[in-house]
Structure formats: structure tokens, C-alpha cells
N, CA, C and O atoms as CSV, one atom per row, in Angstrom:
chain,resi,resn,atom,element,x,y,z
A,1,MET,N,N,154.409,26.252,123.613
A,1,MET,CA,C,153.031,25.847,123.361
A,1,MET,C,C,152.452,26.759,122.284
A,1,MET,O,O,152.677,27.970,122.300
A,2,ARG,N,N,151.719,26.183,121.368
A,2,ARG,CA,C,151.122,26.955,120.297
A,2,ARG,C,C,149.920,27.740,120.809
A,2,ARG,O,O,149.235,27.331,121.747
A,3,PHE,N,N,149.687,28.872,120.167
A,3,PHE,CA,C,148.619,29.774,120.591
A,3,PHE,C,C,147.257,29.090,120.573
A,3,PHE,O,O,146.505,29.183,121.542
A,4,LEU,N,N,146.936,28.407,119.482
A,4,LEU,CA,C,145.609,27.812,119.352
A,4,LEU,C,C,145.392,26.682,120.354
A,4,LEU,O,O,144.269,26.469,120.810
A,5,GLU,N,N,146.450,25.961,120.697
A,5,GLU,CA,C,146.325,24.911,121.716
A,5,GLU,C,C,146.025,25.533,123.077
A,5,GLU,O,O,145.166,25.050,123.815
A,6,LEU,N,N,146.738,26.604,123.398
A,6,LEU,CA,C,146.499,27.283,124.669
A,6,LEU,C,C,145.104,27.895,124.693
A,6,LEU,O,O,144.437,27.889,125.728
A,7,LEU,N,N,144.660,28.426,123.549
A,7,LEU,CA,C,143.336,29.021,123.471
A,7,LEU,C,C,142.247,27.997,123.785
A,7,LEU,O,O,141.250,28.324,124.429
A,8,GLU,N,N,142.439,26.759,123.331
A,8,GLU,CA,C,141.469,25.710,123.647
A,8,GLU,C,C,141.410,25.446,125.140
A,8,GLU,O,O,140.347,25.133,125.675
A,9,GLN,N,N,142.547,25.569,125.818
A,9,GLN,CA,C,142.589,25.302,127.255
A,9,GLN,C,C,141.977,26.436,128.070
A,9,GLN,O,O,141.158,26.195,128.957
A,10,VAL,N,N,142.374,27.677,127.768
A,10,VAL,CA,C,141.945,28.800,128.603
A,10,VAL,C,C,140.660,29.444,128.110
A,10,VAL,O,O,140.007,30.158,128.870
A,11,GLU,N,N,140.274,29.211,126.846
A,11,GLU,CA,C,139.032,29.715,126.251
A,11,GLU,C,C,138.914,31.233,126.269
A,11,GLU,O,O,137.807,31.768,126.335
A,12,SER,N,N,140.040,31.927,126.211
A,12,SER,CA,C,140.025,33.381,126.156
A,12,SER,C,C,141.236,33.845,125.359
A,12,SER,O,O,142.373,33.516,125.700
A,13,VAL,N,N,140.994,34.608,124.302
A,13,VAL,CA,C,142.072,35.091,123.459
A,13,VAL,C,C,142.997,35.999,124.258
A,13,VAL,O,O,144.218,35.894,124.140
A,14,SER,N,N,142.437,36.878,125.060
A,14,SER,CA,C,143.253,37.816,125.848
A,14,SER,C,C,144.154,37.081,126.825
A,14,SER,O,O,145.330,37.418,126.963
A,15,VAL,N,N,143.606,36.075,127.509
A,15,VAL,CA,C,144.393,35.328,128.490
A,15,VAL,C,C,145.503,34.553,127.782
A,15,VAL,O,O,146.642,34.538,128.249
A,16,ALA,N,N,145.181,33.913,126.661
A,16,ALA,CA,C,146.184,33.150,125.914
A,16,ALA,C,C,147.297,34.070,125.411
A,16,ALA,O,O,148.476,33.726,125.497
A,17,ALA,N,N,146.927,35.230,124.892
A,17,ALA,CA,C,147.922,36.175,124.390
A,17,ALA,C,C,148.830,36.654,125.522
A,17,ALA,O,O,150.043,36.760,125.343
A,18,ARG,N,N,148.251,36.941,126.675
A,18,ARG,CA,C,149.028,37.413,127.813
A,18,ARG,C,C,150.012,36.339,128.274
A,18,ARG,O,O,151.166,36.643,128.574
A,19,ARG,N,N,149.556,35.076,128.333
A,19,ARG,CA,C,150.437,33.998,128.800
A,19,ARG,C,C,151.588,33.739,127.835
A,19,ARG,O,O,152.684,33.370,128.257
A,20,LEU,N,N,151.341,33.931,126.533
A,20,LEU,CA,C,152.379,33.670,125.543
A,20,LEU,C,C,153.232,34.901,125.239
A,20,LEU,O,O,154.237,34.806,124.535
A,21,GLY,N,N,152.832,36.049,125.768
A,21,GLY,CA,C,153.581,37.266,125.502
A,21,GLY,C,C,153.392,37.790,124.095
A,21,GLY,O,O,154.285,38.425,123.535
A,22,VAL,N,N,152.223,37.524,123.523
A,22,VAL,CA,C,151.901,37.944,122.161
A,22,VAL,C,C,150.985,39.158,122.242
A,22,VAL,O,O,150.174,39.269,123.162
A,23,ASN,N,N,151.113,40.060,121.289
A,23,ASN,CA,C,150.221,41.207,121.224
A,23,ASN,C,C,148.776,40.720,121.144
A,23,ASN,O,O,148.456,39.843,120.342
A,24,ARG,N,N,147.914,41.284,121.969
A,24,ARG,CA,C,146.521,40.836,122.038
A,24,ARG,C,C,145.808,40.986,120.703
A,24,ARG,O,O,145.045,40.106,120.305
A,25,ASN,N,N,146.051,42.097,120.005
A,25,ASN,CA,C,145.383,42.316,118.722
A,25,ASN,C,C,145.832,41.297,117.684
A,25,ASN,O,O,145.029,40.849,116.866
A,26,THR,N,N,147.104,40.931,117.712
A,26,THR,CA,C,147.600,39.889,116.813
A,26,THR,C,C,146.913,38.569,117.131
A,26,THR,O,O,146.509,37.836,116.229
A,27,ALA,N,N,146.786,38.274,118.418
A,27,ALA,CA,C,146.140,37.029,118.835
A,27,ALA,C,C,144.681,36.986,118.389
A,27,ALA,O,O,144.201,35.945,117.939
A,28,TYR,N,N,143.974,38.110,118.509
A,28,TYR,CA,C,142.588,38.142,118.053
A,28,TYR,C,C,142.516,37.911,116.542
A,28,TYR,O,O,141.599,37.246,116.060
A,29,GLY,N,N,143.475,38.454,115.797
A,29,GLY,CA,C,143.520,38.221,114.360
A,29,GLY,C,C,143.712,36.753,114.039
A,29,GLY,O,O,143.045,36.218,113.154
A,30,TRP,N,N,144.631,36.084,114.759
A,30,TRP,CA,C,144.851,34.649,114.553
A,30,TRP,C,C,143.580,33.867,114.858
A,30,TRP,O,O,143.202,32.959,114.118
A,31,ALA,N,N,142.923,34.233,115.962
A,31,ALA,CA,C,141.707,33.507,116.353
A,31,ALA,C,C,140.605,33.704,115.323
A,31,ALA,O,O,139.903,32.755,114.975
A,32,ARG,N,N,140.448,34.940,114.829
A,32,ARG,CA,C,139.413,35.189,113.812
A,32,ARG,C,C,139.679,34.367,112.559
A,32,ARG,O,O,138.766,33.753,112.009
A,33,ARG,N,N,140.942,34.355,112.105
A,33,ARG,CA,C,141.279,33.607,110.892
A,33,ARG,C,C,141.083,32.109,111.094
A,33,ARG,O,O,140.809,31.384,110.137
A,34,ALA,N,N,141.222,31.647,112.320
A,34,ALA,CA,C,141.018,30.229,112.611
A,34,ALA,C,C,139.546,29.910,112.820
A,34,ALA,O,O,139.176,28.744,112.962
A,35,GLY,N,N,138.698,30.944,112.840
A,35,GLY,CA,C,137.271,30.720,113.055
A,35,GLY,C,C,136.927,30.458,114.505
A,35,GLY,O,O,135.877,29.889,114.803
A,36,VAL,N,N,137.803,30.866,115.410
A,36,VAL,CA,C,137.613,30.644,116.840
A,36,VAL,C,C,137.292,31.973,117.493
A,36,VAL,O,O,137.930,32.988,117.212
A,37,TRP,N,N,136.305,31.960,118.360
A,37,TRP,CA,C,135.935,33.179,119.081
A,37,TRP,C,C,136.149,32.958,120.550
A,37,TRP,O,O,136.000,31.841,121.046
A,38,SER,N,N,136.492,33.992,121.237
A,38,SER,CA,C,136.780,33.908,122.658
A,38,SER,C,C,135.493,33.610,123.415
A,38,SER,O,O,134.447,34.204,123.152
A,39,VAL,N,N,135.588,32.693,124.344
A,39,VAL,CA,C,134.452,32.333,125.180
A,39,VAL,C,C,134.558,33.137,126.463
A,39,VAL,O,O,135.652,33.312,127.002
A,40,ARG,N,N,133.439,33.623,126.951
A,40,ARG,CA,C,133.468,34.426,128.171
A,40,ARG,C,C,133.699,33.512,129.367
A,40,ARG,O,O,132.926,32.586,129.614
A,41,VAL,N,N,134.755,33.778,130.094
A,41,VAL,CA,C,135.072,33.026,131.297
A,41,VAL,C,C,135.042,33.983,132.475
A,41,VAL,O,O,135.272,35.180,132.301
A,42,PRO,N,N,134.759,33.474,133.687
A,42,PRO,CA,C,134.724,34.373,134.842
A,42,PRO,C,C,136.038,35.133,134.992
A,42,PRO,O,O,137.121,34.550,134.952
A,43,GLY,N,N,135.920,36.429,135.163
A,43,GLY,CA,C,137.100,37.260,135.337
A,43,GLY,C,C,137.665,37.798,134.030
A,43,GLY,O,O,138.509,38.694,134.046
A,44,ALA,N,N,137.212,37.264,132.898
A,44,ALA,CA,C,137.703,37.743,131.603
A,44,ALA,C,C,136.871,38.943,131.179
A,44,ALA,O,O,135.703,39.063,131.549
A,45,THR,N,N,137.471,39.818,130.412
A,45,THR,CA,C,136.756,40.990,129.938
A,45,THR,C,C,136.369,40.791,128.490
A,45,THR,O,O,136.976,39.985,127.785
A,46,GLY,N,N,135.367,41.518,128.044
A,46,GLY,CA,C,134.964,41.474,126.640
A,46,GLY,C,C,133.870,40.458,126.393
A,46,GLY,O,O,133.718,39.483,127.129
A,47,GLY,N,N,133.114,40.708,125.339
A,47,GLY,CA,C,132.041,39.786,124.979
A,47,GLY,C,C,130.822,39.980,125.852
A,47,GLY,O,O,130.936,40.330,127.026
A,48,ARG,N,N,129.679,39.754,125.286
A,48,ARG,CA,C,128.443,39.882,126.028
A,48,ARG,C,C,128.068,38.526,126.600
A,48,ARG,O,O,128.065,37.535,125.869
A,49,PRO,N,N,127.749,38.453,127.897
A,49,PRO,CA,C,127.352,37.168,128.461
A,49,PRO,C,C,125.992,36.755,127.892
A,49,PRO,O,O,125.186,37.617,127.542
A,50,PRO,N,N,125.732,35.466,127.797
A,50,PRO,CA,C,124.439,35.030,127.280
A,50,PRO,C,C,123.310,35.444,128.220
A,50,PRO,O,O,123.524,35.635,129.417
A,51,HIS,N,N,122.123,35.576,127.671
A,51,HIS,CA,C,120.965,35.964,128.480
A,51,HIS,C,C,120.698,34.874,129.511
A,51,HIS,O,O,120.644,33.696,129.159
A,52,PRO,N,N,120.529,35.249,130.784
A,52,PRO,CA,C,120.348,34.226,131.816
A,52,PRO,C,C,119.056,33.427,131.648
A,52,PRO,O,O,118.947,32.321,132.177
A,53,GLY,N,N,118.090,33.961,130.932
A,53,GLY,CA,C,116.824,33.256,130.753
A,53,GLY,C,C,116.773,32.343,129.543
A,53,GLY,O,O,115.774,31.656,129.331
A,54,ARG,N,N,117.833,32.325,128.746
A,54,ARG,CA,C,117.810,31.528,127.510
A,54,ARG,C,C,117.629,30.032,127.762
A,54,ARG,O,O,116.817,29.416,127.072
A,55,PRO,N,N,118.335,29.410,128.710
A,55,PRO,CA,C,118.092,27.974,128.950
A,55,PRO,C,C,116.654,27.684,129.382
A,55,PRO,O,O,116.055,26.697,128.955
A,56,GLU,N,N,116.115,28.546,130.225
A,56,GLU,CA,C,114.730,28.365,130.668
A,56,GLU,C,C,113.761,28.523,129.499
A,56,GLU,O,O,112.796,27.770,129.378
A,57,TYR,N,N,114.026,29.510,128.639
A,57,TYR,CA,C,113.193,29.716,127.454
A,57,TYR,C,C,113.222,28.473,126.557
A,57,TYR,O,O,112.177,28.009,126.099
A,58,ASP,N,N,114.411,27.943,126.314
A,58,ASP,CA,C,114.532,26.748,125.473
A,58,ASP,C,C,113.788,25.562,126.083
A,58,ASP,O,O,113.156,24.783,125.369
A,59,ARG,N,N,113.867,25.431,127.409
A,59,ARG,CA,C,113.157,24.339,128.077
A,59,ARG,C,C,111.649,24.497,127.928
A,59,ARG,O,O,110.943,23.533,127.633
A,60,LEU,N,N,111.156,25.725,128.133
A,60,LEU,CA,C,109.719,25.977,127.994
A,60,LEU,C,C,109.242,25.677,126.573
A,60,LEU,O,O,108.192,25.063,126.381
A,61,ARG,N,N,110.015,26.110,125.584
A,61,ARG,CA,C,109.630,25.866,124.186
A,61,ARG,C,C,109.634,24.368,123.874
A,61,ARG,O,O,108.782,23.888,123.126
A,62,ALA,N,N,110.594,23.628,124.446
A,62,ALA,CA,C,110.643,22.178,124.232
A,62,ALA,C,C,109.446,21.488,124.878
A,62,ALA,O,O,108.997,20.437,124.419
A,63,ASP,N,N,108.934,22.096,125.955
A,63,ASP,CA,C,107.757,21.536,126.628
A,63,ASP,C,C,106.458,21.917,125.938
A,63,ASP,O,O,105.387,21.496,126.376
A,64,GLY,N,N,106.525,22.700,124.873
A,64,GLY,CA,C,105.339,23.033,124.100
A,64,GLY,C,C,104.680,24.356,124.457
A,64,GLY,O,O,103.574,24.634,123.994
A,65,VAL,N,N,105.330,25.171,125.266
A,65,VAL,CA,C,104.775,26.475,125.638
A,65,VAL,C,C,104.906,27.408,124.429
A,65,VAL,O,O,105.895,27.351,123.699
A,66,SER,N,N,103.898,28.267,124.225
A,66,SER,CA,C,103.931,29.184,123.086
A,66,SER,C,C,105.090,30.172,123.226
A,66,SER,O,O,105.589,30.426,124.322
A,67,ARG,N,N,105.492,30.710,122.101
A,67,ARG,CA,C,106.611,31.656,122.086
A,67,ARG,C,C,106.307,32.863,122.964
A,67,ARG,O,O,107.141,33.289,123.762
A,68,ARG,N,N,105.104,33.410,122.808
A,68,ARG,CA,C,104.748,34.615,123.558
A,68,ARG,C,C,104.744,34.357,125.069
A,68,ARG,O,O,105.271,35.160,125.839
A,69,ARG,N,N,104.149,33.240,125.487
A,69,ARG,CA,C,104.080,32.947,126.924
A,69,ARG,C,C,105.478,32.649,127.495
A,69,ARG,O,O,105.804,33.078,128.602
A,70,ALA,N,N,106.290,31.918,126.737
A,70,ALA,CA,C,107.646,31.618,127.203
A,70,ALA,C,C,108.456,32.907,127.325
A,70,ALA,O,O,109.221,33.068,128.276
A,71,ALA,N,N,108.294,33.827,126.369
A,71,ALA,CA,C,109.008,35.105,126.422
A,71,ALA,C,C,108.571,35.914,127.638
A,71,ALA,O,O,109.400,36.540,128.299
A,72,GLU,N,N,107.277,35.903,127.932
A,72,GLU,CA,C,106.779,36.627,129.108
A,72,GLU,C,C,107.362,36.048,130.393
A,72,GLU,O,O,107.777,36.796,131.278
A,73,GLN,N,N,107.395,34.720,130.498
A,73,GLN,CA,C,107.891,34.080,131.717
A,73,GLN,C,C,109.381,34.340,131.934
A,73,GLN,O,O,109.835,34.482,133.069
A,74,VAL,N,N,110.127,34.400,130.849
A,74,VAL,CA,C,111.565,34.624,130.961
A,74,VAL,C,C,111.878,36.113,131.068
A,74,VAL,O,O,112.917,36.486,131.613
A,75,GLY,N,N,110.992,36.968,130.553
A,75,GLY,CA,C,111.194,38.406,130.631
A,75,GLY,C,C,111.960,38.981,129.462
A,75,GLY,O,O,112.762,39.899,129.635
A,76,VAL,N,N,111.720,38.446,128.251
A,76,VAL,CA,C,112.361,38.990,127.060
A,76,VAL,C,C,111.281,39.480,126.098
A,76,VAL,O,O,110.121,39.080,126.190
A,77,HIS,N,N,111.679,40.343,125.185
A,77,HIS,CA,C,110.779,40.875,124.174
A,77,HIS,C,C,110.390,39.760,123.208
A,77,HIS,O,O,111.208,38.889,122.914
A,78,PRO,N,N,109.147,39.773,122.707
A,78,PRO,CA,C,108.732,38.737,121.751
A,78,PRO,C,C,109.617,38.680,120.500
A,78,PRO,O,O,109.786,37.606,119.924
A,79,ARG,N,N,110.182,39.809,120.072
A,79,ARG,CA,C,111.067,39.788,118.909
A,79,ARG,C,C,112.358,39.019,119.220
A,79,ARG,O,O,112.890,38.308,118.367
A,80,THR,N,N,112.848,39.172,120.444
A,80,THR,CA,C,114.030,38.414,120.860
A,80,THR,C,C,113.725,36.928,120.855
A,80,THR,O,O,114.538,36.122,120.405
A,81,ALA,N,N,112.547,36.565,121.358
A,81,ALA,CA,C,112.146,35.161,121.364
A,81,ALA,C,C,112.043,34.612,119.937
A,81,ALA,O,O,112.431,33.474,119.675
A,82,LYS,N,N,111.528,35.415,119.035
A,82,LYS,CA,C,111.421,35.002,117.631
A,82,LYS,C,C,112.819,34.775,117.048
A,82,LYS,O,O,113.042,33.795,116.337
A,83,ASP,N,N,113.757,35.677,117.347
A,83,ASP,CA,C,115.134,35.512,116.887
A,83,ASP,C,C,115.750,34.234,117.447
A,83,ASP,O,O,116.418,33.500,116.719
A,84,TRP,N,N,115.532,33.961,118.733
A,84,TRP,CA,C,116.067,32.749,119.345
A,84,TRP,C,C,115.517,31.507,118.656
A,84,TRP,O,O,116.262,30.566,118.382
A,85,ASP,N,N,114.227,31.501,118.377
A,85,ASP,CA,C,113.610,30.339,117.724
A,85,ASP,C,C,114.159,30.114,116.321
A,85,ASP,O,O,114.312,28.972,115.888
A,86,ARG,N,N,114.446,31.160,115.636
A,86,ARG,CA,C,114.895,31.046,114.245
A,86,ARG,C,C,116.412,30.970,114.100
A,86,ARG,O,O,116.913,30.841,112.983
A,87,GLY,N,N,117.151,31.047,115.203
A,87,GLY,CA,C,118.606,30.941,115.148
A,87,GLY,C,C,119.289,32.209,114.683
A,87,GLY,O,O,120.405,32.158,114.166
A,88,VAL,N,N,118.639,33.346,114.859
A,88,VAL,CA,C,119.211,34.628,114.447
A,88,VAL,C,C,120.110,35.145,115.561
A,88,VAL,O,O,119.725,35.149,116.730
A,89,ARG,N,N,121.303,35.579,115.192
A,89,ARG,CA,C,122.231,36.181,116.150
A,89,ARG,C,C,122.175,37.682,115.991
A,89,ARG,O,O,122.197,38.199,114.874
A,90,ARG,N,N,122.103,38.383,117.111
A,90,ARG,CA,C,122.029,39.842,117.080
A,90,ARG,C,C,123.323,40.420,117.608
A,90,ARG,O,O,123.868,39.948,118.606
A,91,SER,N,N,123.816,41.453,116.925
A,91,SER,CA,C,125.047,42.112,117.340
A,91,SER,C,C,124.887,43.603,117.118
A,91,SER,O,O,124.770,44.053,115.978
A,92,SER,N,N,124.882,44.365,118.185
A,92,SER,CA,C,124.644,45.812,118.175
A,92,SER,C,C,123.502,46.170,117.223
A,92,SER,O,O,122.342,45.943,117.567
A,93,ASN,N,N,123.780,46.708,116.064
A,93,ASN,CA,C,122.699,47.132,115.167
A,93,ASN,C,C,122.590,46.254,113.929
A,93,ASN,O,O,122.289,46.750,112.843
A,94,SER,N,N,122.831,44.959,114.078
A,94,SER,CA,C,122.712,44.066,112.937
A,94,SER,C,C,122.206,42.706,113.400
A,94,SER,O,O,122.291,42.355,114.577
A,95,ARG,N,N,121.683,41.964,112.453
A,95,ARG,CA,C,121.245,40.594,112.707
A,95,ARG,C,C,121.890,39.694,111.670
A,95,ARG,O,O,121.960,40.041,110.491
A,96,THR,N,N,122.364,38.530,112.116
A,96,THR,CA,C,122.925,37.541,111.216
A,96,THR,C,C,122.002,36.337,111.225
A,96,THR,O,O,121.766,35.728,112.269
A,97,TYR,N,N,121.482,36.000,110.050
A,97,TYR,CA,C,120.527,34.917,109.907
A,97,TYR,C,C,121.245,33.602,109.616
A,97,TYR,O,O,122.361,33.616,109.096
A,98,PRO,N,N,120.627,32.469,109.941
A,98,PRO,CA,C,121.289,31.177,109.740
A,98,PRO,C,C,121.668,30.894,108.286
A,98,PRO,O,O,122.586,30.112,108.039
A,99,ASP,N,N,120.992,31.503,107.330
A,99,ASP,CA,C,121.320,31.262,105.921
A,99,ASP,C,C,122.527,32.080,105.463
A,99,ASP,O,O,122.936,31.976,104.306
A,100,GLY,N,N,123.108,32.900,106.362
A,100,GLY,CA,C,124.309,33.648,106.042
A,100,GLY,C,C,124.089,35.119,105.747
A,100,GLY,O,O,125.056,35.854,105.545
A,101,ARG,N,N,122.837,35.567,105.715
A,101,ARG,CA,C,122.592,36.992,105.490
A,101,ARG,C,C,122.889,37.768,106.761
A,101,ARG,O,O,122.547,37.341,107.863
A,102,ARG,N,N,123.536,38.925,106.585
A,102,ARG,CA,C,123.787,39.837,107.699
A,102,ARG,C,C,123.194,41.180,107.319
A,102,ARG,O,O,123.606,41.795,106.335
A,103,VAL,N,N,122.220,41.637,108.107
A,103,VAL,CA,C,121.537,42.894,107.842
A,103,VAL,C,C,122.032,43.926,108.845
A,103,VAL,O,O,121.862,43.766,110.053
A,104,ASP,N,N,122.647,44.987,108.329
A,104,ASP,CA,C,123.125,46.083,109.157
A,104,ASP,C,C,122.068,47.176,109.114
A,104,ASP,O,O,121.813,47.752,108.056
A,105,TYR,N,N,121.449,47.466,110.257
A,105,TYR,CA,C,120.347,48.421,110.296
A,105,TYR,C,C,120.815,49.872,110.274
A,105,TYR,O,O,120.022,50.766,109.979
A,106,ASN,N,N,122.094,50.126,110.583
A,106,ASN,CA,C,122.609,51.490,110.490
A,106,ASN,C,C,122.754,51.927,109.043
A,106,ASN,O,O,122.367,53.036,108.676
A,107,THR,N,N,123.316,51.045,108.221
A,107,THR,CA,C,123.568,51.397,106.827
A,107,THR,C,C,122.487,50.899,105.887
A,107,THR,O,O,122.380,51.377,104.758
A,108,GLY,N,N,121.676,49.933,106.343
A,108,GLY,CA,C,120.649,49.359,105.484
A,108,GLY,C,C,121.221,48.372,104.478
A,108,GLY,O,O,120.560,48.045,103.492
A,109,VAL,N,N,122.437,47.894,104.709
A,109,VAL,CA,C,123.102,47.004,103.773
A,109,VAL,C,C,122.965,45.559,104.239
A,109,VAL,O,O,123.153,45.246,105.414
A,110,THR,N,N,122.632,44.684,103.287
A,110,THR,CA,C,122.580,43.261,103.552
A,110,THR,C,C,123.770,42.610,102.863
A,110,THR,O,O,123.972,42.791,101.662
A,111,THR,N,N,124.554,41.855,103.617
A,111,THR,CA,C,125.702,41.161,103.053
A,111,THR,C,C,125.567,39.676,103.331
A,111,THR,O,O,124.812,39.265,104.212
A,112,ILE,N,N,126.301,38.878,102.576
A,112,ILE,CA,C,126.317,37.438,102.782
A,112,ILE,C,C,127.600,37.087,103.518
A,112,ILE,O,O,128.694,37.447,103.084
A,113,VAL,N,N,127.461,36.386,104.627
A,113,VAL,CA,C,128.599,35.961,105.428
A,113,VAL,C,C,128.759,34.464,105.220
A,113,VAL,O,O,127.835,33.692,105.474
A,114,LYS,N,N,129.941,34.055,104.755
A,114,LYS,CA,C,130.190,32.630,104.547
A,114,LYS,C,C,130.664,32.011,105.852
A,114,LYS,O,O,131.714,32.383,106.377
A,115,PRO,N,N,129.896,31.073,106.372
A,115,PRO,CA,C,130.395,30.382,107.560
A,115,PRO,C,C,131.472,29.397,107.144
A,115,PRO,O,O,131.183,28.417,106.457
A,116,GLY,N,N,132.731,29.649,107.560
A,116,GLY,CA,C,133.836,28.769,107.191
A,116,GLY,C,C,134.010,27.666,108.204
A,116,GLY,O,O,133.761,27.856,109.395
A,117,SER,N,N,134.433,26.532,107.740
A,117,SER,CA,C,134.707,25.442,108.668
A,117,SER,C,C,136.008,25.748,109.396
A,117,SER,O,O,136.933,26.322,108.822
A,118,SER,N,N,136.069,25.361,110.653
A,118,SER,CA,C,137.252,25.690,111.438
A,118,SER,C,C,138.475,24.930,110.946
A,118,SER,O,O,139.591,25.441,111.050
A,119,SER,N,N,138.298,23.708,110.405
A,119,SER,CA,C,139.462,22.963,109.934
A,119,SER,C,C,140.060,23.632,108.706
A,119,SER,O,O,141.281,23.668,108.551
A,120,ALA,N,N,139.200,24.167,107.822
A,120,ALA,CA,C,139.710,24.883,106.657
A,120,ALA,C,C,140.410,26.163,107.083
A,120,ALA,O,O,141.435,26.535,106.511
A,121,ALA,N,N,139.860,26.838,108.087
A,121,ALA,CA,C,140.470,28.067,108.567
A,121,ALA,C,C,141.801,27.770,109.249
A,121,ALA,O,O,142.740,28.558,109.137
A,122,MET,N,N,141.893,26.651,109.949
A,122,MET,CA,C,143.135,26.282,110.610
A,122,MET,C,C,144.221,26.005,109.576
A,122,MET,O,O,145.365,26.428,109.743
A,123,SER,N,N,143.861,25.291,108.499
A,123,SER,CA,C,144.868,25.007,107.482
A,123,SER,C,C,145.284,26.292,106.772
A,123,SER,O,O,146.427,26.416,106.331
A,124,ALA,N,N,144.364,27.243,106.659
A,124,ALA,CA,C,144.702,28.520,106.035
A,124,ALA,C,C,145.715,29.290,106.888
A,124,ALA,O,O,146.553,30.013,106.349
A,125,LEU,N,N,145.645,29.139,108.206
A,125,LEU,CA,C,146.600,29.811,109.081
A,125,LEU,C,C,147.999,29.225,108.938
A,125,LEU,O,O,148.988,29.955,108.995
A,126,ASP,N,N,148.085,27.918,108.752
A,126,ASP,CA,C,149.386,27.260,108.656
A,126,ASP,C,C,150.002,27.361,107.267
A,126,ASP,O,O,151.185,27.069,107.095
A,127,LYS,N,N,149.221,27.767,106.278
A,127,LYS,CA,C,149.708,27.824,104.913
A,127,LYS,C,C,150.733,28.955,104.750
A,127,LYS,O,O,150.569,30.041,105.305
A,128,THR,N,N,151.787,28.679,103.983
A,128,THR,CA,C,152.787,29.701,103.683
A,128,THR,C,C,152.327,30.476,102.463
A,128,THR,O,O,152.151,29.905,101.387
A,129,LEU,N,N,152.133,31.771,102.630
A,129,LEU,CA,C,151.648,32.607,101.539
A,129,LEU,C,C,152.736,32.873,100.506
A,129,LEU,O,O,152.520,32.745,99.301
A,130,HIS,N,N,153.898,33.243,101.004
A,130,HIS,CA,C,155.026,33.598,100.149
A,130,HIS,C,C,156.273,33.440,101.010
A,130,HIS,O,O,156.208,33.663,102.219
A,131,PRO,N,N,157.412,33.060,100.422
A,131,PRO,CA,C,158.619,32.857,101.240
A,131,PRO,C,C,159.032,34.074,102.072
A,131,PRO,O,O,159.705,33.919,103.091
A,132,ARG,N,N,158.644,35.259,101.661
A,132,ARG,CA,C,159.077,36.433,102.429
A,132,ARG,C,C,158.207,36.689,103.658
A,132,ARG,O,O,158.568,37.502,104.508
A,133,PHE,N,N,157.054,35.996,103.763
A,133,PHE,CA,C,156.180,36.154,104.928
A,133,PHE,C,C,156.395,35.016,105.911
A,133,PHE,O,O,156.645,33.878,105.513
A,134,LEU,N,N,156.296,35.329,107.192
A,134,LEU,CA,C,156.420,34.305,108.218
A,134,LEU,C,C,155.108,33.556,108.377
A,134,LEU,O,O,154.032,34.148,108.286
A,135,SER,N,N,155.197,32.265,108.612
A,135,SER,CA,C,154.004,31.468,108.884
A,135,SER,C,C,153.643,31.630,110.364
A,135,SER,O,O,154.412,32.194,111.143
A,136,LEU,N,N,152.484,31.136,110.733
A,136,LEU,CA,C,152.055,31.216,112.125
A,136,LEU,C,C,153.012,30.438,113.019
A,136,LEU,O,O,153.362,30.899,114.106
A,137,ALA,N,N,153.439,29.256,112.565
A,137,ALA,CA,C,154.370,28.450,113.362
A,137,ALA,C,C,155.690,29.196,113.564
A,137,ALA,O,O,156.257,29.166,114.656
A,138,GLU,N,N,156.177,29.862,112.521
A,138,GLU,CA,C,157.422,30.627,112.645
A,138,GLU,C,C,157.255,31.800,113.611
A,138,GLU,O,O,158.161,32.099,114.389
A,139,ARG,N,N,156.103,32.461,113.561
A,139,ARG,CA,C,155.851,33.576,114.484
A,139,ARG,C,C,155.813,33.086,115.931
A,139,ARG,O,O,156.356,33.725,116.832
A,140,GLU,N,N,155.163,31.942,116.134
A,140,GLU,CA,C,155.101,31.395,117.490
A,140,GLU,C,C,156.476,30.975,117.975
A,140,GLU,O,O,156.804,31.154,119.148
A,141,GLN,N,N,157.295,30.409,117.067
A,141,GLN,CA,C,158.642,30.013,117.442
A,141,GLN,C,C,159.480,31.235,117.835
A,141,GLN,O,O,160.233,31.183,118.807
A,142,ILE,N,N,159.352,32.316,117.091
A,142,ILE,CA,C,160.068,33.548,117.419
A,142,ILE,C,C,159.624,34.080,118.773
A,142,ILE,O,O,160.449,34.510,119.579
A,143,ALA,N,N,158.313,34.051,119.021
A,143,ALA,CA,C,157.798,34.520,120.313
A,143,ALA,C,C,158.344,33.660,121.447
A,143,ALA,O,O,158.710,34.183,122.499
A,144,ASP,N,N,158.403,32.334,121.239
A,144,ASP,CA,C,158.960,31.439,122.263
A,144,ASP,C,C,160.432,31.764,122.520
A,144,ASP,O,O,160.861,31.827,123.672
A,145,LEU,N,N,161.201,31.968,121.458
A,145,LEU,CA,C,162.621,32.263,121.607
A,145,LEU,C,C,162.846,33.600,122.313
A,145,LEU,O,O,163.764,33.733,123.122
A,146,ARG,N,N,162.014,34.579,122.007
A,146,ARG,CA,C,162.152,35.889,122.662
A,146,ARG,C,C,161.850,35.779,124.146
A,146,ARG,O,O,162.528,36.401,124.964
A,147,ARG,N,N,160.831,34.987,124.509
A,147,ARG,CA,C,160.509,34.805,125.915
A,147,ARG,C,C,161.625,34.102,126.665
A,147,ARG,O,O,161.880,34.393,127.833
A,148,GLU,N,N,162.299,33.163,125.978
A,148,GLU,CA,C,163.397,32.430,126.609
A,148,GLU,C,C,164.683,33.255,126.662
A,148,GLU,O,O,165.630,32.887,127.358
A,149,GLY,N,N,164.716,34.353,125.937
A,149,GLY,CA,C,165.878,35.226,125.964
A,149,GLY,C,C,166.833,34.880,124.872
A,149,GLY,O,O,167.878,35.518,124.741
């Protein structure tokens, strides 16, 4: 079974890597290049779980409640509510905006992040770079053969 197919089933890079006998860091690299991120599943480690009040906040906002009042009812900071409304993703000390800007508050550097389509990223994984390098399919085949002995 191919890594990316298993990843779709189990929704965890670590679990998929463990089942296939592949190095976890290699598996995370494959997933990143494919534009796939591990989804938090019960019992899996890593990743921050979503805020439990986010669905309620979205419902309140859809019902016409003001941002400030909805944030108070859910128990989040008004700045967090503003980020949620604008589609801003926060990661440790940086924010990634929907237009592709990523602001790192530690360094003060703003970079542009290109959101790649997953189909383009998938084809990039299967592409042969040079005859001396193994493709993803060849690596998976070797891993399968090693597991079979």
C-alpha cells in the first residue's frame, strides 16, 4: 500500500509511517511535499487540537452576534476572534494571512507563502528528478520488499 493512500485512511503521518515501517521524519517530508498535514486523531500525538469554542463562535457570528460578544461567550480574546473572522492562522510566534503573508514576530520578518495545490504537489512527488535518485514509488517498493524479507 502506498504511503499517501494509507495516510488518507488513518489521517496521521506518524501512524501511517509506523504501519509501513518507514522512518517517521521521511514520512513527514513526503506529506509536506504533497501538501498534506497530519490530522489530530484520538490517541495520536502532535499538533494542537482546535479550540473547543470555535464551532460555537462560528454559529454565534452566523446568527449576527457581534465579534466582541461572541468572543466573550466562548471565552477567547477579542484578537483571536478577529483572527478567526479574517481567516488568519496562528502558529507559535507568527501569523499566516489568507493572502499568503506570514509575519514572524520573533524576527520581524514578513515572507510570502505560496499555497500550492495538492494535485500539483502530488505530481511533484511522483516526478523523477534524475536517474540516480529514487522516486517515491521506488522508495515505497523497496520498503515493501524489505518488510516482506
